[in-house]
N, C-alpha and C positions, 0 to 999 in steps of 0.2 A: 219743590217749585212746580206748580201745575200749569204754567203758561210758557210758551216758547219765547226765547229772547233773540232779537236781532240787534246787532251792534252796528252803530254808525260811527266811523272814525273820521274826524275832520282833519284833512291833510292837504288843504289847498293853498295855504299861506306861503308867502315868499320868504319871510324871515330875513329881511334886509340887514338887520343888525349882526347876523352871522358873518356877513361880508364874505360870502362864498358862492360859487356857481352851483354848488350842490343844493338841492332842495332841503329845507330845514329838517324835515322829518326823516331824511336819510342819513343824517349825521349819527355817528355810532356811539353807543353807550354799552360798555361791557361786550364789545364785539358785534353787537346787533344794532340795526337801525332803530331810531327812537320809535317809529311807528310799528316796527316789528314787535317790540316789547308790548305795545298796546294790543296788537292782534293776538299775541301769545296769551296775554292775560284774558282776553275774551274767550279763548278756548277753555280756559280753566274755570269759567263760570257757565260752561256747557251751552254756549251760544249756538243757535241754529245756523246763523250766517253772520258774515261781517261785510259791510258795505263801506268802502273807503272812498271819500270824496277827494278828488285830486283837482289841481288847477295849475299852479306854478310848477314847471318841470314835471307835468303829468306823466309823460312817457317814462322818465327815469324812475318816478315813484312806483308806477305800476309794474315796471320790470324788476324793481328792487325789493319787493315784498312777496312773501310766500305764505301759503296756507299751512298752519301747523296741524299736527295730528291730534285728534280727539282721543279720549280714553278708549273708545271703541276701536281705534286703529284707523278709522276713516279720516280723510282730510276735511278740515273745516271748510264750509262753502265760503269762498272769498270772491267778491265782485267789486268793480270800480264804476263810479260815475264821476263826471267832470262838472266843475263849477267854473264857467267862463262867461262873463267876467266874474270876479269875486265881489259880491255886493252885500256881504255880511254873513253872520252865522245862521240866521234864519233862512236866507237865500240858499246857503250851502245845504242845509237839511232838506229844503224843498226839492233839491235835485235827487235826493235819495229816496224820497217817499214813493215814487212810482214802482220801485222794486221791493218795497216792504209789504209783507202780508198783513192784513188787518187783524189777524187772530192772536198777535203776540204783543210783546212789550219792546219798545225801542230804547236801547241804552246808548246814550250819546257820549262819546269820549273824544279826547283831543289827541292828535297824532304826535304832539310834542310834549305830552305828559306821561312819561314812561313808568313811573314808580308806584302807581296805584295798586294796592294789594287786592287780590281776588276776593278775599273775605270782606273787604270794604264794599266792593261792588255787589257782592251777594247780599250784604245787609241792606244796601240801597234797593235792590230788587225786591227783597222781602218787604220793605216798607211800601214800595209801590203796590205790590200784591196783585198786579194786573188790573187795578181799578183806578188808581189815582196818580197824580204827578208827584214824583219824589226827587228832591235836589240834594246833592252832596255839598255841604257848606263847611266853612272853616273860620275860626277866629284868628285874625292877624293883627299884630301890634301896629303895622303900617299897611293899611289896605289900599294905598294909592294905586289907581289904575284898574282896580277890580270892581265888578258889579256888587252893590250892597244889598243885603237881605233886609227888606223892610217888613216888619212883623205887625200884625194887628194887635188890638188890645188883649185878645185871648191867647196870644202867643203863636197863632198860625201865621204862615207866610202870606203876606199881602201882595208883595211885588219884589222884583229885582230892578234896581235902578243903576244904569251904567254910570261910571265915574264922571264922565263928561256931562251927563245930564242931571247929576245929583245936586241937591241944594247943600248948603253948608251943614245943616243939621244931618242930612243923610250921609254926607262924607265923613261925619264923625262916627258912623256905625262901623264896627270892627268885624262883624260877621260878613263874610264874602261868599259869593257863588263860585264854585270851583270850575265851572264849565262842564260838569258831569250831571246828567239827569237820566231818570228812567220814567217812561211815560207810555201808557197804552197807545198803540199805533193808530187805532181808529180815532182816538181823540186828537192825537198829534196832527193827523192829516187835516182835520177841520180847522184847528187853530192856526196852522201854517198858512192856510188860505186867507186868513184875516189879517196877516201882517201888512204893515206899511213902513215907509222909511221917513216918517216925520220926526226926526230927531237930530241931534247935533252933528252926527256923522253921515246923515242921509243913507243909512244902511238898514237892512232888514234884520232886526235883532231876534235871535231865537229866544232870548229871555222874556220877550213879550208874551210868550205862551202862558206865563204865570198869571198875568192880569186877565187873560181870557179864561183861564181855569177858575179864577176867583169870581169873575163876572158870571160864569155859568153855574156857580154854586158848588164847585168841586173843591174839596179841601186840598191844599198843597202842603206836603210834608217835607221836612228837612232832616237829613241824617248828618249831624255835626261831628266832625272829627277834630283831633288836636295835632295830628302828624302832618306838618306842612309839606314834607317831602312827597307825600302821596299825591299832591295836587300841584307840585312845582313844575312849571314849564321851562322850555329852553328857548331863549331869544338872543343869546350872545355866546361867544366862546367861553367867557368866564362862567356863565351859568351851566354850560355843558360840562366844564371841568369840575364844577362843584357837585353836580349830580353824579358824575363818574365816581368821585370819591365816596359819596353816600351809597351808591350802588355797590361798590366794592366792599364797603364796610358791612353791608347786609350779607353779601356772599361770605365774607370772612366769619361773621357771627354764626351763620348757618353751618358752615364747616366745623367750627369749634363745638357747636352743640352736638354734632355727630361724633366728636372725639378727635378730630384732626388737630394736631399740635402745630400752631403757627408761631414762629419766632416773633413776628410783629404783624398783627392784623392790618396795620396801616400800610404795610409794604408788601401787598399782594395784589395781583391783577389777574382776574379770570375773565377772559374775553371769549366766552363760549360756555361749555359745560365741563365741569370737573367732578368726577366721581371717585370717591376715596373709600378704601377699605379700612379696617381697624388698624390703629397704631401708626398712622401715616404722620410723618414729620416734614414740614416745609419751612426752609430758612427764608431769609429776607430777599426782597427784590426779585421774586420769581413771577414769570408771566406764563399763563396757560391760555392757549388759543384753540379754537375748534372744539373737538371732543377729546378729552384726556381722561384715561382711567388709571388710577394708582391702586395697586393691590395692597394687601395687608403688609404692614411693616416697611413699606417703601420710605426711603429718606431722600428728599430733594435738597441739594445744597444751595447755597446762596447764588443769586444772579443767573438762574437758569431760565431759558425760554423753551417751552415745550408745546408743540402743536400737533394735534391729531395723532395721538400715540396711546398705546396700551403698555403699561409698565407693570410687570407682574410681581408677585409677593417677594419681599425681601431684597429687591434690587436697590442699589444706591446710585443716585445720580449726583456726581460730585460738582462743585461750583463751576459756573461759567460754561456749562454744557448747553448746546443748541440742538434741539430735536425738532425737525420740521417735516411732519408726515405728509402734509398736503393730502391729495386724494388717495394716494397709495397707502398712506399710513406708515407707522413705525411700530414694531413690536419688540419689547425688551423682556427677556426671559427671567425666570425666578433666580434670585441671588446674583444677578449680573452686576458688574461694577463698571460704571461709565464715567469718563472724565478724569480730572477736570479738563476744561477746554477741548472737549470732544464735540464732533458734529455728526449727527445721524440724519440722513436725508431720506426722501420718500423711498419706500420699499425695503428699508433696512429691517431685517428680521433676525433677532439674536436669540439663541437658545439659553439654556440654564448655565449659570456660572460663567458666562462669557465676560471677558475683560476688554474694554475699549478705553485706551488711555489718552494721555494728553496729546492734542494736535493730531488726532486720528479722525479721518472722515470715512464714513460708510454710506454707500448709495446703492439701492436696488440690489442688495446682496444678502445672502443667508449665511449666518455663522452658527454651526452646530454647537452642541453642549461643550463647554470647556475650552472653546477656541479663544485665543488671545492675540490682540494687536495693541501693544502697550505704549508705543511711542511713534509719533511723526510718520504716519503711514496713510495710504489711500487704498480702499477696497471698493471698486465700482463694478457692477454687473458680475458678481462673483458668487460661487457656491463654495463655502469653506467647511471642511469636515470637522469632526470631533477632535478636540485636543490639539488643533493646529496652533503653532507658535509663529506669528507673522512679524518679521523683524522691523526695526526702526528704519525709516527712509525708504521702505519698499512700496511699490505701487503696482496696480494692475493697469496696463495700458489698454483700455477697453474700447477706444474710439479711434478709427483709422482715418477720420476726416469726412467720411460719408456714412458709415454704419457703426453700430455698437456691437461688440462681441463679448462672449462670456468666458470667464476664467473659472476652471474647476480645480480646487485644491483639496485632495482627498484626505481622509483621516490621518492624524499623527504625522503630518508633514511639518518639517521645520524650514521656514524661509528665513535666510540670513538677512543682514542689514543691507540697505541700498541696492535692492534687487528690482528689476523690471520684468514683469510677467506680461508678455505681449499676446493678447487674446486674438483668436481663440486658442486656448492652450489648457492642457490638463496635467497636473502634477500628481503622479501616482501615490497611492497610500504609503505612508511610512518613509517617504523620500526626504531628501535634504537639498535645498537650493543654496549653493555657496554664496557667501556675501559678495555683493558687487556684481552679480551675474545678471545677464539679460537673456531670458528664456523665450524662445520663439517657436518651439515645437514640443509636443507631448513628451513627458518623461515617464519611464516605467515605474511601477511600485518599488519602493525600497532603494531607488537609485540616488547617488550623490550627483547632482547636476551643477556643473561649473561652466560658465560661459563668459569669457572676457575676450572681446574681439570676435571670436566665433564660438558657437556652442559646442561644448563637449559633454557627453553623458557617460558617466562611469557607472557600470552596473554594480549592484549591491555586493557581489562576491569579490570585487576588486577594492572595496573600501577598506581602509586600515581598520584592524581590530581595535576595539575600545579597550583602554587600559582598565584593568581590574582595580577596584578600590577607588 
């Protein structure tokens, strides 16, 4: 492609049928705003810049959208212009023209049409060629409400007629305009200056540029597609839900093409980015949010929710596990076993072969290789050494009401059931904390620590000898 592309995203509409105070283009699909999908797609056709036209809820829209990274690593140039009041699609694009350079092609997209494929837009740009107006069209069994494509005798596009202005014969036409066009910016600028609002809605129609092109003797080309999802917009909660399922099906198909085994593609939700290695298996009703990486051979059980986490090769996440990495993230080591009914919170970092069992919660803690907490336990703000066995019902008391403190459990420690480790405290390597103990001060390596009522520390040499056999 020898010409630069500047994308205009129309995102000024109110979307009254959504019955929400949130601007329509900020409603989420697959974890991202509708308009963010459109902007991200623009980056994939190597756009030079994106201009978003805002109106209703402009401040929210402008704060809720970000510039994606290009293949070069640089951020796509993203800018905003406002349409106030909203006087039609042509009036909207008129607001963007002052910031569009004349040397490129303007690609007009809609902020509530999130599933257009990059290859479709690339085909439209190729048809435009930097020289002529190109429209994306679609045949629809029921075209009610859409602008109709009126063709000349030779098959070229003669006009787009809005539904409210169409005659009965024109309303019988099933080829509709999708709302997406590619046009040389220098030509678009002149055509927009000729718009008027002499129509049934008293609005300035962008589609009138077609009749201006025809009048100026320029051919108007149409790239017709058959996939209605690519041009489907969102005007109601029902339509949003329908597109969500279509989007998730796309994601599922792409994962399966990579070799991921999904128990049921219809029962998967990816609300962000899911990166999978070889031989990954995912059971039903799993939700992935933010960025999640699954290493080779990872198995995810049914009904898990996983957000912002790295799960390394061979790990098994048993059913009903909740992993919520947020900004700090969660890291699960190779061969680890997590769940069922486990909860990993931000900052949980688990080494190789770590076991976190049912009803165990880990927050802002590091567990070294081979450490185990198999039942009904809490580890918060803790550093746990290799091969530690952490008993059922035991907790780290890491918060004193004002500040959080850290607990250190060194390698090969055995913590019995129903213990409270009151931070800041260190349990020395190889030691044992007797069941039911409350430990409030550091214990030396190898010690048996028992504290019921008051703390008693028994040094290693006083511990009973283990029976042989």
